[in-house]
N, CA, C and O of each residue as an XYZ file, in Angstrom:
588
protein
N      68.022    -80.036    -38.079
C      67.793    -80.797    -39.353
C      67.642    -80.251    -40.579
O      66.737    -79.436    -40.762
N      68.455    -80.596    -41.544
C      68.410    -79.980    -42.851
C      68.044    -81.009    -43.979
O      67.960    -82.202    -43.685
N      67.863    -80.653    -45.044
C      67.603    -81.467    -46.025
C      68.901    -82.239    -46.585
O      69.979    -81.646    -46.587
N      68.807    -83.471    -47.027
C      70.015    -84.164    -47.439
C      70.566    -83.460    -48.697
O      69.783    -83.015    -49.536
N      71.902    -83.352    -48.840
C      72.542    -82.781    -49.887
C      72.005    -83.434    -51.297
O      71.720    -84.628    -51.384
N      71.914    -82.631    -52.243
C      71.330    -82.780    -53.575
C      72.391    -83.545    -54.358
O      73.564    -83.187    -54.253
N      72.036    -84.639    -55.185
C      73.017    -85.301    -55.918
C      73.384    -84.459    -56.977
O      72.448    -83.927    -57.574
N      74.586    -84.199    -57.371
C      75.152    -83.429    -58.412
C      74.826    -84.015    -59.799
O      75.161    -85.170    -60.062
N      74.240    -83.313    -60.608
C      73.847    -83.798    -62.028
C      74.945    -83.830    -63.002
O      74.931    -84.549    -64.001
N      75.961    -82.977    -62.664
C      77.078    -82.812    -63.755
C      78.217    -83.711    -63.290
O      78.207    -84.144    -62.137
N      79.161    -83.998    -64.105
C      80.363    -84.748    -63.934
C      81.235    -83.866    -63.077
O      80.965    -82.675    -62.919
N      82.304    -84.459    -62.513
C      83.257    -83.692    -61.769
C      84.024    -82.632    -62.357
O      84.496    -81.680    -61.735
N      84.133    -82.872    -63.740
C      85.083    -81.902    -64.498
C      84.106    -80.825    -65.238
O      84.516    -80.183    -66.205
N      82.819    -80.672    -64.733
C      81.832    -79.623    -65.322
C      81.354    -78.709    -64.344
O      81.349    -78.970    -63.141
N      80.907    -77.522    -64.892
C      80.420    -76.496    -64.120
C      79.275    -75.870    -64.943
O      79.308    -75.932    -66.172
N      78.269    -75.270    -64.290
C      77.298    -74.591    -65.201
C      76.842    -73.235    -64.522
O      77.124    -72.946    -63.359
N      76.134    -72.468    -65.347
C      75.576    -71.220    -64.940
C      74.319    -71.176    -65.931
O      74.310    -71.533    -67.109
N      73.177    -70.615    -65.120
C      71.951    -70.572    -65.702
C      71.346    -69.033    -65.649
O      71.393    -68.381    -64.605
N      70.860    -68.592    -66.687
C      70.162    -67.320    -66.676
C      68.738    -67.555    -67.269
O      68.524    -68.116    -68.344
N      67.737    -67.023    -66.376
C      66.328    -67.195    -66.714
C      65.831    -65.916    -67.044
O      66.338    -64.906    -66.557
N      64.719    -65.868    -67.964
C      63.964    -64.886    -68.357
C      64.676    -63.697    -68.959
O      64.483    -62.542    -68.578
N      65.552    -64.066    -69.971
C      66.335    -63.092    -70.740
C      65.422    -62.489    -71.791
O      64.753    -63.206    -72.536
N      65.399    -61.160    -71.845
C      64.365    -60.567    -72.818
C      64.898    -60.621    -74.267
O      65.343    -59.615    -74.820
N      64.841    -61.739    -74.815
C      65.112    -61.958    -76.259
C      64.445    -63.353    -76.694
O      64.325    -64.279    -75.891
N      64.045    -63.425    -77.955
C      63.237    -64.526    -78.474
C      64.394    -65.850    -78.511
O      65.578    -65.639    -78.773
N      63.962    -66.948    -78.268
C      64.770    -68.194    -78.344
C      65.344    -68.317    -79.603
O      66.505    -68.726    -79.627
N      64.802    -68.060    -80.643
C      65.462    -68.205    -81.942
C      66.683    -67.300    -82.210
O      67.661    -67.726    -82.824
N      66.606    -66.105    -81.759
C      67.752    -65.240    -81.817
C      68.995    -65.590    -80.801
O      70.178    -65.556    -81.138
N      68.489    -65.945    -79.445
C      69.485    -66.415    -78.654
C      70.199    -67.579    -78.898
O      71.336    -67.812    -78.488
N      69.402    -68.411    -79.674
C      70.127    -69.800    -80.068
C      71.186    -69.521    -81.235
O      72.094    -70.337    -81.391
N      71.102    -68.453    -82.015
C      71.946    -68.211    -83.032
C      73.408    -67.878    -82.218
O      74.462    -68.427    -82.539
N      73.304    -66.960    -81.195
C      74.571    -66.741    -80.561
C      75.004    -67.906    -79.691
O      76.219    -68.092    -79.628
N      74.221    -68.711    -79.019
C      74.552    -69.936    -78.278
C      75.289    -70.966    -79.286
O      76.311    -71.571    -78.963
N      74.704    -71.086    -80.444
C      75.229    -72.027    -81.238
C      76.789    -71.610    -81.856
O      77.568    -72.422    -82.356
N      76.978    -70.479    -81.728
C      78.256    -69.834    -82.208
C      79.391    -70.150    -81.222
O      80.567    -70.031    -81.567
N      79.009    -70.580    -79.911
C      80.037    -70.682    -79.061
C      80.100    -72.126    -78.547
O      80.978    -72.422    -77.737
N      79.175    -73.085    -78.992
C      79.206    -74.436    -78.582
C      80.655    -75.196    -79.059
O      81.137    -75.041    -80.181
N      81.165    -75.916    -78.161
C      82.294    -76.620    -78.385
C      83.438    -75.910    -78.665
O      84.265    -76.384    -79.445
N      83.614    -74.768    -78.104
C      84.753    -73.801    -78.375
C      85.607    -73.851    -77.119
O      85.077    -74.246    -76.081
N      86.811    -73.506    -77.123
C      87.578    -73.063    -75.833
C      86.973    -71.810    -75.314
O      86.467    -70.966    -76.054
N      87.038    -71.712    -74.030
C      86.307    -70.465    -73.381
C      86.817    -69.391    -73.758
O      86.033    -68.461    -73.948
N      88.277    -69.160    -73.989
C      88.850    -67.890    -74.215
C      88.465    -67.478    -75.594
O      88.228    -66.282    -75.762
N      88.364    -68.320    -76.638
C      87.892    -68.017    -77.944
C      86.411    -67.689    -78.032
O      86.014    -66.837    -78.827
N      85.556    -68.376    -77.199
C      84.217    -67.950    -77.170
C      84.082    -66.559    -76.520
O      83.308    -65.756    -77.040
N      84.721    -66.244    -75.513
C      84.736    -64.935    -74.842
C      85.112    -63.807    -75.984
O      84.503    -62.745    -76.112
N      86.125    -64.193    -76.717
C      86.502    -63.155    -77.716
C      85.514    -63.009    -78.781
O      85.338    -61.914    -79.316
N      84.876    -64.024    -79.109
C      83.798    -63.851    -80.142
C      82.699    -63.039    -79.671
O      82.198    -62.131    -80.334
N      82.328    -63.389    -78.491
C      81.039    -62.726    -77.856
C      81.438    -61.264    -77.741
O      80.597    -60.425    -78.062
N      82.663    -60.864    -77.306
C      83.038    -59.529    -77.116
C      82.881    -58.648    -78.356
O      82.592    -57.456    -78.252
N      83.084    -59.277    -79.574
C      83.186    -58.526    -80.845
C      82.085    -58.849    -81.651
O      82.118    -58.582    -82.852
N      80.909    -59.506    -81.027
C      79.705    -59.836    -81.772
C      78.876    -58.616    -81.903
O      78.833    -57.786    -80.994
N      78.208    -58.483    -83.022
C      77.316    -57.333    -83.239
C      75.915    -57.495    -82.561
O      75.217    -56.491    -82.420
N      75.494    -58.663    -82.155
C      74.248    -58.839    -81.622
C      74.223    -58.248    -80.164
O      75.191    -58.217    -79.404
N      72.950    -57.782    -79.901
C      72.845    -57.174    -78.580
C      72.924    -58.091    -77.441
O      73.530    -57.788    -76.413
N      72.281    -59.283    -77.620
C      72.269    -60.305    -76.517
C      73.590    -60.803    -76.220
O      73.763    -61.329    -75.121
N      74.716    -60.701    -77.180
C      75.934    -61.294    -76.790
C      76.530    -60.903    -75.546
O      77.267    -61.661    -74.915
N      76.203    -59.617    -75.132
C      76.699    -59.037    -73.784
C      76.265    -60.002    -72.676
O      77.054    -60.353    -71.799
N      74.936    -60.443    -72.734
C      74.258    -61.269    -71.619
C      74.993    -62.665    -71.685
O      75.339    -63.291    -70.683
N      75.176    -63.051    -72.909
C      75.619    -64.473    -72.908
C      77.136    -64.498    -72.506
O      77.588    -65.495    -71.944
N      77.853    -63.516    -72.761
C      79.232    -63.336    -72.222
C      79.327    -63.239    -70.866
O      80.221    -63.828    -70.258
N      78.470    -62.533    -70.294
C      78.274    -62.332    -68.852
C      77.938    -63.701    -68.107
O      78.407    -63.944    -66.995
N      77.208    -64.464    -68.696
C      76.766    -65.666    -68.138
C      77.826    -66.843    -68.322
O      77.904    -67.815    -67.571
N      78.633    -66.607    -69.437
C      79.845    -67.517    -69.713
C      80.879    -67.325    -68.707
O      81.483    -68.256    -68.175
N      81.082    -65.971    -68.438
C      81.999    -65.555    -67.322
C      81.622    -66.170    -65.924
O      82.477    -66.557    -65.127
N      80.345    -66.221    -65.709
C      79.877    -66.664    -64.400
C      80.136    -68.323    -64.330
O      80.522    -68.879    -63.302
N      79.882    -68.973    -65.503
C      80.224    -70.390    -65.554
C      81.666    -70.767    -65.304
O      82.040    -71.785    -64.722
N      82.503    -69.722    -65.868
C      83.988    -69.948    -65.603
C      84.219    -69.602    -64.201
O      85.046    -70.337    -63.662
N      83.726    -68.701    -63.471
C      83.933    -68.434    -62.206
C      83.534    -69.544    -61.291
O      84.240    -69.901    -60.348
N      82.309    -70.116    -61.613
C      81.833    -71.372    -60.826
C      82.840    -72.401    -60.983
O      83.179    -73.026    -59.979
N      83.382    -72.671    -62.141
C      84.272    -73.821    -62.297
C      85.623    -73.560    -61.555
O      86.232    -74.472    -60.998
N      86.030    -72.347    -61.578
C      87.279    -71.986    -60.882
C      87.041    -72.054    -59.363
O      87.758    -72.814    -58.713
N      86.122    -71.345    -58.758
C      85.925    -71.163    -57.409
C      85.245    -72.284    -56.757
O      85.676    -72.667    -55.669
N      84.111    -72.926    -57.358
C      83.391    -73.979    -56.539
C      84.014    -75.347    -56.847
O      83.960    -76.240    -56.001
N      84.628    -75.540    -58.084
C      84.905    -76.936    -58.537
C      86.449    -77.026    -58.779
O      86.943    -78.018    -59.316
N      87.111    -76.076    -58.411
C      88.599    -75.984    -58.558
C      89.009    -76.668    -59.960
O      89.794    -77.616    -59.944
N      88.515    -76.220    -61.088
C      89.011    -76.546    -62.493
C      89.962    -75.596    -62.965
O      90.040    -74.457    -62.504
N      90.661    -76.023    -63.840
C      91.799    -75.166    -64.507
C      91.034    -74.277    -65.552
O      90.257    -74.833    -66.328
N      91.203    -73.047    -65.599
C      90.394    -72.137    -66.461
C      91.041    -72.327    -67.854
O      90.362    -72.222    -68.875
N      92.226    -72.579    -67.881
C      92.988    -72.452    -69.256
C      92.647    -73.829    -70.147
O      93.019    -73.912    -71.317
N      91.913    -74.888    -69.490
C      91.539    -76.129    -70.002
C      90.043    -76.209    -70.399
O      89.602    -77.201    -70.980
N      89.197    -75.042    -70.044
C      87.788    -75.197    -70.098
C      87.326    -74.954    -71.566
O      87.819    -74.051    -72.243
N      86.404    -75.755    -72.009
C      85.650    -75.744    -73.229
C      84.039    -75.484    -72.840
O      83.575    -75.803    -71.746
N      83.358    -74.934    -73.777
C      81.957    -74.731    -73.771
C      81.321    -76.103    -74.094
O      81.273    -76.429    -75.281
N      80.854    -76.894    -73.204
C      80.405    -78.181    -73.500
C      78.979    -78.133    -74.090
O      78.735    -78.645    -75.183
N      78.053    -77.516    -73.354
C      76.675    -77.182    -74.003
C      76.244    -75.758    -73.715
O      76.656    -75.146    -72.729
N      75.448    -75.275    -74.555
C      74.723    -74.010    -74.465
C      73.281    -74.313    -74.784
O      72.941    -74.406    -75.964
N      72.453    -74.465    -73.854
C      71.064    -74.936    -74.139
C      70.100    -73.628    -73.958
O      70.176    -72.856    -73.002
N      69.294    -73.529    -74.910
C      68.309    -72.455    -74.925
C      66.951    -72.926    -74.737
O      66.522    -73.876    -75.391
N      66.281    -72.338    -73.912
C      64.876    -72.825    -73.589
C      63.896    -71.585    -73.713
O      64.297    -70.426    -73.616
N      62.613    -71.925    -73.929
C      61.604    -70.907    -74.056
C      60.958    -70.482    -72.704
O      60.496    -71.266    -71.875
N      60.992    -69.141    -72.604
C      60.445    -68.682    -71.192
C      58.984    -68.251    -71.503
O      58.263    -68.806    -72.332
N      58.635    -67.162    -70.708
C      57.298    -66.699    -70.809
C      57.243    -65.784    -72.004
O      58.228    -65.250    -72.516
N      55.993    -65.657    -72.398
C      55.648    -64.730    -73.597
C      54.671    -63.626    -73.074
O      53.528    -63.874    -72.689
N      55.231    -62.394    -73.098
C      54.215    -61.214    -72.822
C      53.335    -60.923    -74.051
O      53.834    -60.770    -75.166
N      52.054    -60.853    -73.827
C      51.251    -60.441    -75.046
C      50.700    -59.062    -74.847
O      50.077    -58.729    -73.839
N      50.959    -58.292    -75.844
C      50.576    -56.866    -75.860
C      49.754    -56.628    -77.130
O      49.729    -57.544    -77.952
N      49.166    -55.644    -77.350
C      48.521    -55.257    -78.504
C      48.994    -53.972    -79.078
O      49.443    -53.082    -78.356
N      48.894    -53.858    -80.443
C      49.206    -52.738    -81.217
C      48.082    -52.224    -81.922
O      47.536    -52.939    -82.762
N      47.599    -50.887    -81.650
C      46.491    -50.320    -82.368
C      46.752    -50.282    -83.867
O      47.823    -49.916    -84.352
N      45.709    -50.680    -84.556
C      45.707    -50.689    -86.122
C      44.654    -49.787    -86.666
O      43.980    -49.132    -85.870
N      44.477    -49.704    -87.787
C      43.555    -48.735    -88.336
C      42.080    -49.434    -88.296
O      41.895    -50.645    -88.175
N      41.151    -48.521    -88.410
C      39.673    -48.727    -88.306
C      39.285    -49.514    -87.045
O      38.431    -50.396    -87.134
N      39.900    -49.221    -85.834
C      39.514    -49.660    -84.642
C      39.966    -51.133    -84.458
O      39.325    -51.814    -83.658
N      40.928    -51.644    -85.071
C      41.260    -52.992    -84.982
C      42.595    -52.963    -84.014
O      43.114    -51.935    -83.578
N      42.987    -54.155    -83.800
C      44.170    -54.268    -83.058
C      45.112    -55.554    -83.536
O      44.559    -56.528    -84.046
N      46.394    -55.526    -83.374
C      47.082    -56.666    -83.643
C      47.942    -56.982    -82.475
O      48.418    -56.134    -81.720
N      48.127    -58.440    -82.369
C      48.879    -59.005    -81.199
C      50.434    -58.873    -81.377
O      51.023    -59.155    -82.420
N      50.957    -58.463    -80.357
C      52.483    -58.372    -80.238
C      52.914    -59.322    -79.181
O      52.470    -59.282    -78.034
N      53.840    -60.223    -79.623
C      54.319    -61.129    -78.582
C      55.753    -60.894    -78.207
O      56.602    -60.881    -79.099
N      56.080    -60.709    -76.972
C      57.354    -60.373    -76.471
C      57.942    -61.602    -75.839
O      57.505    -61.950    -74.742
N      58.886    -62.288    -76.424
C      59.294    -63.512    -75.992
C      60.432    -63.398    -74.942
O      61.245    -62.479    -75.041
N      60.506    -64.236    -74.018
C      61.560    -64.392    -73.103
C      62.288    -65.718    -73.245
O      61.672    -66.617    -73.817
N      63.484    -65.955    -72.815
C      64.246    -67.177    -73.012
C      65.068    -67.616    -71.756
O      65.379    -66.749    -70.939
N      65.429    -68.896    -71.565
C      66.264    -69.291    -70.659
C      67.653    -69.787    -71.349
O      67.650    -70.263    -72.484
N      68.671    -69.661    -70.689
C      70.116    -70.091    -71.222
C      70.737    -70.828    -69.979
O      70.753    -70.405    -68.823
N      71.267    -72.069    -70.471
C      72.183    -72.668    -69.606
C      73.448    -73.156    -70.267
O      73.417    -73.890    -71.254
N      74.535    -72.743    -69.714
C      75.849    -72.933    -70.156
C      76.702    -73.791    -69.324
O      77.001    -73.438    -68.183
N      77.144    -74.987    -69.871
C      77.969    -75.922    -69.099
C      79.516    -75.848    -69.678
O      79.756    -75.965    -70.880
N      80.401    -75.666    -68.809
C      81.796    -75.631    -69.321
C      82.340    -76.870    -68.758
O      81.876    -77.332    -67.716
N      83.309    -77.435    -69.398
C      83.922    -78.658    -69.196
C      85.495    -78.609    -69.326
O      86.055    -78.154    -70.324
N      86.096    -79.071    -68.328
C      87.672    -79.211    -68.328
C      88.062    -80.371    -69.072
O      87.745    -81.511    -68.732
N      88.794    -80.075    -70.154
C      89.358    -81.097    -71.026
C      90.700    -80.707    -71.629
O      91.011    -79.516    -71.651
N      91.511    -81.639    -72.117
C      92.714    -81.452    -72.667
C      92.469    -80.830    -73.970
O      91.610    -81.333    -74.694
N      93.203    -79.664    -74.409
C      93.036    -79.090    -75.774
C      93.566    -80.035    -76.686
O      94.544    -80.703    -76.350
N      93.013    -80.181    -77.859
C      93.201    -81.144    -78.860
C      94.557    -80.521    -79.444
O      94.747    -79.325    -79.666
N      95.417    -81.518    -79.637
C      96.851    -81.146    -80.253
C      96.610    -80.736    -81.688
O      95.902    -81.368    -82.472
N      97.281    -79.588    -81.969
C      97.066    -79.148    -83.436
C      97.978    -79.998    -84.421
O      99.143    -80.275    -84.136
N      97.419    -80.354    -85.489
C      98.006    -81.358    -86.387
C      99.327    -80.649    -86.950
O      99.260    -79.450    -87.224
N     100.428    -81.291    -87.117
C     101.511    -80.809    -87.734
C     101.433    -80.498    -89.062
O     100.674    -81.184    -89.746
N     102.075    -79.580    -89.598
C     101.925    -79.355    -91.101
C     102.128    -80.654    -91.898
O     101.371    -80.882    -92.842
N     103.046    -81.468    -91.594
C     103.441    -82.694    -92.369
C     102.203    -83.726    -92.377
O     102.061    -84.521    -93.307
N     101.354    -83.669    -91.329
C     100.229    -84.630    -91.185
C      99.220    -84.400    -92.118
O      98.512    -85.356    -92.436
N      99.001    -83.157    -92.683
C      97.995    -82.980    -93.586
C      98.339    -83.639    -94.920
O      99.508    -83.806    -95.269
N      97.262    -84.016    -95.673
C      97.631    -84.655    -96.873
C      98.041    -83.628    -98.030
O      97.403    -82.588    -98.191
N      99.023    -83.937    -98.743
C      99.424    -82.952    -99.801
C     100.509    -81.944    -99.347
O     101.044    -81.195   -100.164
N     100.816    -81.939    -98.070
C     101.763    -80.921    -97.431
C     103.158    -81.533    -97.070
O     103.927    -80.936    -96.316
N     103.437    -82.653    -97.591
C     104.719    -83.288    -97.304
C     105.914    -82.553    -97.988
O     105.685    -81.614    -98.750
N     107.082    -82.935    -97.747
C     108.342    -82.400    -98.286
C     108.496    -82.992    -99.711
O     107.939    -84.038   -100.043
N     109.265    -82.279   -100.509
C     109.508    -82.844   -101.914
C     110.028    -84.145   -101.922
O     109.560    -84.961   -102.717
N     111.029    -84.493   -101.066
C     111.536    -85.787   -100.971
C     110.583    -86.863   -100.752
O     110.660    -87.927   -101.366
N     109.536    -86.566    -99.744
C     108.521    -87.513    -99.443
C     107.801    -87.827   -100.736
O     107.721    -88.976   -101.171
N     107.298    -86.811   -101.314
C     106.425    -87.001   -102.638
C     107.204    -87.616   -103.592
O     106.594    -88.384   -104.336
N     108.453    -87.478   -103.780
C     109.239    -88.292   -104.823
C     109.233    -89.652   -104.440
O     109.071    -90.502   -105.316
N     109.416    -90.049   -103.022
C     109.282    -91.499   -102.625
C     107.989    -92.096   -102.846
O     107.888    -93.278   -103.177
N     106.933    -91.293   -102.671
C     105.525    -91.876   -102.923
C     105.267    -92.131   -104.400
O     104.457    -92.978   -104.777
N     105.934    -91.421   -105.169
C     105.701    -91.455   -106.769
C     106.377    -92.816   -107.210
O     105.832    -93.557   -108.027
N     107.519    -93.083   -106.659
C     108.287    -94.164   -107.063
C     107.890    -95.490   -106.843
O     108.604    -96.419   -107.220
């Protein structure tokens, strides 16, 4: 006898990966997470590869894990994946002290974070044609508008 199967909280076209207790403050991690939200996965991986921030390596590894979950566990097409959400949560806080002058001490807080990335399979948005943008029509069209 086993437990009944848990109900899946995500849609059929979504997959997730979670990293807990990452040794970085939530504020710093949220800057990196915000830079990849609502992006195609290939572009997000490229941005994380060339990011200067130290934590970008861990975020990239987690994003690759979410893509692998989508491909292997849920049979989603990797080329159509987008980063649906990248949620940052607060983890534990280690409190240490730093010796100061005249026998005093100062508190040092070492923050930890949680990160949850959800990737979603959807059709890539069609790029607007050059003619569709205002002010970029042909000369004959502009002459017709002026008349």
